[in-house]
Phi, psi and omega in degrees: 000137180283147175289146179299144178285169178299324180296319179295317180298323182290339181273340180286126183237127178283147177302322180297317179294320178297317179297316179298320181299316178295321179300318178292320179300312183291322175304314180294325177297316179297317180294310184296330180284342183087359179294322176204095182289350180254009180304141181225150170286134180291132176303140180061024173051051175079010182274352182276143179298131179082358178225070186275341181290150176280336180234127175274120183211158176273355179292158184280031180232148172250115188265132171248119184259132180225121179241098187212153176280336182244103185275143172225071189304318182292320177299318178298319181297316179299322177296317180296318181292318179293333182268007180302134175291122183304134178079004182285333182070012182268150177269138178287139177217136181257127176258120185234148176204151168226176182304134174063029175235159172288175177273134179244151175235131180240135178211169177297146181303318181297323177295321178294318179298316177301318178296315179297320178298318178298319179298318179292321177298326184273004174118359180299319181300319179298318179299318179295315180298318178296321178298313180295319179298320178299319178294319180298321180293324179284334182230069186295338182274349182261145174272120184251132178237130177293336177237134181303148177297144179291148175283171179303321181295326184273344183302140181094340177277144176290137178234146174278127176233140180290000000 
């Protein structure tokens, strides 16, 4: 059997290297967005006692990063939840990616709702209302809705509106 060529070796990617790469990508996303300019990849990728998160951040989330072609989101979430640092008060969130895809974040719906509520408390709702008012001024003859009108099938169902 022939030894693998240099080209073949460069294509082989270890799961650990892929995971580390996602941790650096997500760390940079947090820094570049301004959400946490001090975010760091956890040394030894969360293997240290008392430092189970893959990303050290001041945000109220504990991130578990997974870079794999075969996703098991709920299993990843259970791992993130089981690895919560006791007393941290942080919500578990799974950061996932596979080859040629964007980065995704998965969390419990209630945690997302809490996050959205905080955004609205801090002025997001005002921004949406100002945006809609600007559109109404430019198009005074059109009826503008920040949320699409419900279809006949959806009528009667409760909808979240900003």
